N, C-alpha and C positions, 0 to 999 in steps of 0.2 A: 482598669476598670474591666469589668469579667459580665456582669448583666446589661446584656445585650438590649433589653425587656424595658430596662429603669432605663439603660443610655436614650430611647427612641424617645423616651414622655416626653425627657429634659428637652431636649431638641425638636421635639414636636410642639409642645409650649413657650421657644423660645420662637420655632419660626416663625407662632401663633403671634405671641407678644410685641415680637420687630417687623411685622407682613415682611418676613423673607424666609424667599423662595431657599429650598433646601434638594440639592442635585447628591443623585450618587453620591461620585466620588466628593465632593465637601463634607458630605459625611465621614461619607471612611477616610478624612486626613484626622477629622475630630476626630476618631473612634482608635481610629493607630496613635495618635498626642496623646488621649488619655490612659492608653492600652497596659501602662508599668505603673500606674495608682490604683490604689484598695478601692473598694465600691463606696464607700464613706466617704472619702473625700472627694471623689469626685459630684454626690449626689449634695455634697457641702461646698464644693466650687459653681456647678449650678445656680442654688439656695444662694447665694452673694450672690455672685450676680444677675439675675434674674431679679435679687429685691433693687442690686445699689447701680444694672446700667441705662444709659439712656438708650445704645445701641448694642444692635446685634454684636456679641461677644467675637472676638477672636480667636481662634487657638491660644492666642499669647496671653488673653485674657484671663482665661481657665488659667494656665500654669502658675498666669502671675499669680493668681488666690491659693494653687496652692506649696508653690517653693517659694513664695510671697516675692516681691518686689531687686529683679536682679539693678546691680549698680553698676551702672550702661558708663566711668569709671576704666577710663584706658591701667593697666598698672604695668 
């Protein structure tokens, strides 16, 4: 994600919706995790999470929407 304004908007929406305080370090963690993805992909991920999650999303929740569920079985 490159659009910091759009990112900040969604983080603030999530914090309001889930009554969660955002620290600077927490916000930076999310920003770094989403950096490799396009703005459109991240907007879609945020919109999906905000519609479906009962809890404030973890980075892993957003990545699962972006990349699909990860197979947890060892090979």
